[in-house]
N, C-alpha and C positions, 0 to 999 in steps of 0.2 A: 504494500500500500504506500502510495506517495502522499507526502504531507500536503494538505490544502492550505496554501498560504493566503491569509487575508489580513486586512489592516486592523481588525479589531476582534477576531474570533478566537485568538489563542491566548496562551499564558503571557505572551510578551507583545510584540508589535513594533511598528516602525519608529515609534518614539522611545523605544527602550535602549538602554546601553547593551543589553544582551544581544540584540540584533546587530548593533554596531560591531561588537566583538566577533560574533559567530558568522558574520558575512565576510570575515577576513579569511585568507587561505592558510589558517594556522592550526587546523584541527589535528593533523598528524602529530606535530611535536607536543601539543598540549595534552592530547590523550596519552601519549607515551610517557610524558612527564608525570601525569597523574598516576599511571600504573607503577612507575618506579617509586613514587612516594607511598602508594598503597601497599606495596610489597614490604615496606619496613614495619608494618603492623603484623606481628606473627600470626594472629588469628585470621586476618584478612587474606594474607597470601596462602596460608594453609587451606583456607576454605576454597580459594580459587584453584590451587594446585591439586587438591584432592578430588575436585569435581570436574576438572577440565584438563585434558591431555595437552598441556602446554608444550610438551616435547614433540608433538605432532604438528608440523607447520600448517597443515590444512585446517586442523581444529583451532589452532591459535588464530589463523586468519579469519575463520568464521566467527570466532568470538569478537574480534575487532570489528568485523563488518556489522555484527548485531549491535555492538556498542555505538558505533557511528550512526547507524540507522535510528536507534533510540534517541540519541542526542539530537538528530535532525528533526524527528517527529516532535519531540518535546519542545524544541526551540521554535520551529516554524509552523507546526500543524495547528489545527483547531484545538480548543480545549478538550473536546470529546476524543479526538485522536490521541492527544497526549495522555489523557486518563486511561484510555484503552491500552495504549502501549505500556504504560506503567503497571497496569493491572496484570498484563501478561508477564512482565518481569517479576512482579511480586509473587505470582503463582509458581513460577519456576523456582525462585529463591526459597519459598516456603517449604519446599520439599528437600532442600539440601542441608546437610549437616557436615561438620568438620571435626577432626580430632586434634585437640591441643596436645602435641607430643611432649610438651614440657610437664603437663600436669596429668595427662591421661584422661582428661575429661572431654566429653562431646559438647559441641556448641552449634547453635543455629547460624547459618550463613546470613540470615536476615536479622541477626541481633542488632538492636538499636545502636549500640556503640560502634559496630562495624559499619552500619549504614551512614552514621554521622561522619566517621573518618573518611569514607569514600566520597561523600558529598563535599566535604571541606577541601580535600586535596584536589578534587576535580575543579571546584570553583577557584581555588588558589592558582592552579596550573593554567587555566584559560586566561585568567587575568594577568598573571606574570608573563606569560608568553606574548600576550597582546602588547603589554607595556614595553617589553624588550624589543618587540618588532617595530615599535614606533607608532602604534595606534595612539592618536592624540586623546588622552583622557586626563581630566582634572582629578584632584583628590576626591571631590564630591561625586564625580561620575564613577570612579572606582568603588566608592562606598555604595553607590546606587546599584552597581552590578551585583555586589555581594548581597544586597537586600533583595534584589529581584530573584536571585537564585533560591531564596526561601520558597518561592512558588514551585520550583523543581523539587525541593526537598519534601514539600507537602504531598507530592504525588506518591512517594513511597512511605508515607506515614510519619515523617519527621516534622517536628514543630520547633524544638529548641536547637536552632542552628544560628551561627553568627549572622549579624545583620549589617556589619560594616567591616572595613579592612582591619581596624584595630582589634575588633572582636575575633576576626579570623586569625590574625597573627597570635593573639593570646591563646586561642584554642590550640594551634599548631605547636606553640612553645610548651603548653601544658601537657601535650601528648608525648613529648620527647622521652621522658623516663620509661614509657611503655613500649618504645620502639627498639628494634634491633635488626641487624643484617643477618638473618638466619640463613641456613643453607638454601632454603626455598627462595628467599629474597634475592640472594646472589645469583641463583639460577635464572630467576625471572629477569633480573637486570641484564644478564648475559644475553638472553633471548631478545630483550627489547633493544639491545644495541646492534643487533644484526637481524632485524625482521625481514622475512622473505615476503616481498610484495607480490600480489597476485593481480592478474588482469580482471579477476572477478570483482575487485574493488573499483575498477575503472569502467568496465564495459557497460553497466546499467546507465551511466551518465550519457553515453553515446546512443545506446539503444532507445532511450526514452524519446528521441526525436522522431522515431518511426520511419527513418530513412532506410533505403536499400542497404544490404550488407556492404557493398563496395563503398557507398557514400559514408557509412558508419566507420569503416576502416580508415578511410581518408581523414575523417574528422578526428580519429583517435591518434593519428600519427604524432601531432604535437604533444599529446599527453605522454605517449611512449617515449618521445625524445626527452621530455622533462623528467620522466620517471628514471630513464637511464642515467641522466646527469645527476639526479638526486641520489640514486642508489650508489653511484660511484663517488659522490662528493664526500669531502671530509670537512666538518663532521656530518655524518648521515643523520637521519631523523632522530634515531634513538640517542646517539651521542650528543646531538644538539640539545635534545630534551634534557639529558643528564647534566649538561653544562649549565642549565638554568636552575638546577635544584638549589635549595638553601645550602650554605656551607656545611651546616651540621649534618645534613642528609648525605652529602658526598663523603664526609669524614666517616660516617657510619659504614659506608661501602668501602672504606679504605682508600679514598682518593682525596688528596689535599691540593686541589686545583687553586691557582692564583687568580688575580684580577685579569691577567691577560686572557685566560680561558673564557671568563665571563664577557669580556669585551668582544672576543672573537664570536661568541655565541650571539650576542646582540647584533653584530655586524651581519652575520649570516641570516638571522631572522629578518632583518630589514631588507636584505637583498632578496630573500624569498618573497617577501610581501611586494616589493617593487616588480619583480619578474612576473608574479602571478597577476598583478594588475594589468600587465601588457597582453595577457591572453585574450583572444576574441571572446566576446560575451557568450557565444554559442557553446563554448567549451566549459562554461561554468555550470556547476550542479544546478538543476532546475529550481530547487527550493531557494537556493541562495540568489539565483538570478531574479526570481519573482520578488523576494524580500528586498533586494536592492532597488528594483523598480518602484516598489511602494514607498521606500524611503526617499528616493529622488522625487517622486511625484508630490509627496507631502512637503518636502523641503522647498519646493517651488511655490507652494500655496502661501498666500499673504498671511503674515503673522504666525507662520508655522514654527513649532518648537520640536524639531526632529533631530534624532541622534545620527544624522547622516553627514 
């Protein structure tokens, strides 16, 4: 199912900071960064690893595809579509349990503490990557993004989540004593640093135009060229994501990167944003293309207050 993008029927909309951030070409590094942070919570990564064959590239790709599809539906779809997508996720997670190998106890994957951790590192990652990529956001707008993401949290039954950047920072700092780079976390990090990309993640974008296969293949060539450049570039998506982690997270993983690495990551993200902006509009995901169109239309309206 494709998200039905409207100006007022979803959780967010063209006046939101969420749309400003999520219409940028930064989903890959943001999602990978979130995963690298999630992995530092022992129960979170054990719940994932014990219920998903991360060592199988096809399974790992499918998990990423579902995650990106849910993110797209939640951000750009109607409220009904977002709620239905969240309900499907909740039904799956409600059946899953994990084993805490440190204590020998079982736990639910949809435990509230786990869900809150996942929500907060996801919110933090999308915001941090956007800021480093040069997306123009004031402090008040960054706070607004965190506050808006409370709507996302409510879809999975969470209420008590940070409402601004300061609260988000305090939450992450408060979680540090409970985090560690377990064997499962290090394995997850290794896999995120060398993700095997699949055409299945790209093909639906072209197929959605309904063109003949030859035309679709021609339209896909610029994507394949960009994909080859990206997969061969240094840093790659996972390494770039890792470079944007907080210093304490990198130290947990045994890496003591300096300011030069952070500067290089910011430069690479800015270059990625500029390069993606030069792509023909027809090569942009349809949901993002539609959202950008609504943002531009409202921005041209007299007295508009739009985050475009």
